[in-house]
N, C-alpha and C positions, 0 to 999 in steps of 0.2 A: 772193862779191867776194874781189881777193885781201890779204892779210895789211894791202898796201901801204900800202891805201888804209882801213883799217881810226882806227878813232880810241884814238884815247887811252885810259888806263885803264880800256879797257871789256871784258869778259869777250868771246870766242870760242868756236866751237865747228871744227877743222878737221875741213875733207867731203874736203883731197885737198892731194897734193903731185904736181906734175907739172915733172919735170925729171932733170938727168942725173944719171945710177947711184950716181957719186958725193955730188954734193950730197944727192941723197933719204937716203939712206946718214946720212949727216950728222944730217940735222934725226934720223933716227928713233935716233943717239944720245945726241940729248939732251931725248930723251925727246914731240919734234913728231913723230904720227904722229894716222892720222884718227881721231876721237873726241873724242881729245884736248881738252883747254882751255887757251888764248891768249889774252894779254890784253899789249899792249904798253903799257912805265913808259914809253920817255921816246923824242923818235928828233932825232934832230943832227946837220943833214943827210942824210948822205945812210945812218947809223947808224940801230940800231932795238935796245932794247932792251927781251928781252924776260921776264913771267916764264911759268913752264912746272912745272905740277907744283910750285910754291912756292920754284922757282930759279930766277933770273936771267942773258942769256947774252946777251952783242952778236953782235948780226949785221948785216949790208948788208942792203944794197937788189935786192941778185937773187935772193936768198933768201927776201927776203920778199915778192920777186913770184910767187914755184910754190909758195904755200902758199896752200889758196884753203880760205875762212870764212863759214861763219855767224853 
């Protein structure tokens, strides 16, 4: 499933990231890559606060839609 459809405060594992190279590189720089754990802390409109490696980041829905989680 894509991250934008995931439930709040539940830990998921990133399966894959598919999108434009610049978006994939940006997520990789945040520590978001295959096998990493990610949690949605909150959602406000089309913005998501996510937790990756004990750090919180704000991403938009476009980025959340290219992250496949399980």
